[in-house]
N, C-alpha and C positions, 0 to 999 in steps of 0.2 A: 585528529584524524577520525576517531570513532563517531564524533558528533557529525562530521561531514558525511560519513557513510550512512548514518541515519537519515540525514537530509536527502541524500541521493536516493535511497531506498523509498522514502516517502514521496519524493518527486516522481520517481518512476511508477509507483503505485498509483498516484493521482493521474498520470498520463494514461495508464491502462484503463482506469475507471472512466475517464472522460471519453476515450475511444469507444467504450461500450455504451456511452450516453447514459451512464448511471449517475445519479446524485449521490452524495454521501448517505443520504437517508435510504435510498433504494439498496445500496450496497450493505448497509447495516441490516436491512430486512433480510436480504438473501443470505448473508454470512453469519448472522446472529451476534455480530460485533457491534457494541454501541456506537452510535454516530459520533459522539464526542471523542471516543477513542480513535476512530478512523481519522478524525480531523487532526488529532495530535500526532498520529503516525505520519500522515502526509506532510505535516510541518516539520517532522523530525524532532519532535519534542519529547518522545518517549522511546524507550528501548523495547521493541516489540518482542513478544514471546513467539517461540517457534510455532506453536500450535495455532496462534492467532494468525500468523503469516500464512500458514497452510490453508486456513479457512478462507482467507481473503483471496489467495491464489486460485483455489478451487471455485469460488464464487465468480471470479473474473475469467476463468478458464485460461490462465496465463501460466507458462512453464516457470518453474522456480528461478532458473538462471536469467530470465528476461529482466527481472527486477534488480539484478546485481551488475548491470552494465555500468561500471563506475567510470568509464572513459567518456561517457556522454550524458548530458543532462537533458537530452531531447527525446 
């Protein structure tokens, strides 16, 4: 279940990034998070730190709860 939650979080993060028309490189630039780390987060391959999540949310201007919609993968 935990891995599934990480995949959902990563998927939702990617959706929000694409909506903003940001590449992973651009999001990395804006957020100060390495592009490789963003890639792993979007794939659900790593357990994201809270402060990293906050930096990404601020960079995308997305409310915290929007990424945690676990009922939908769209």
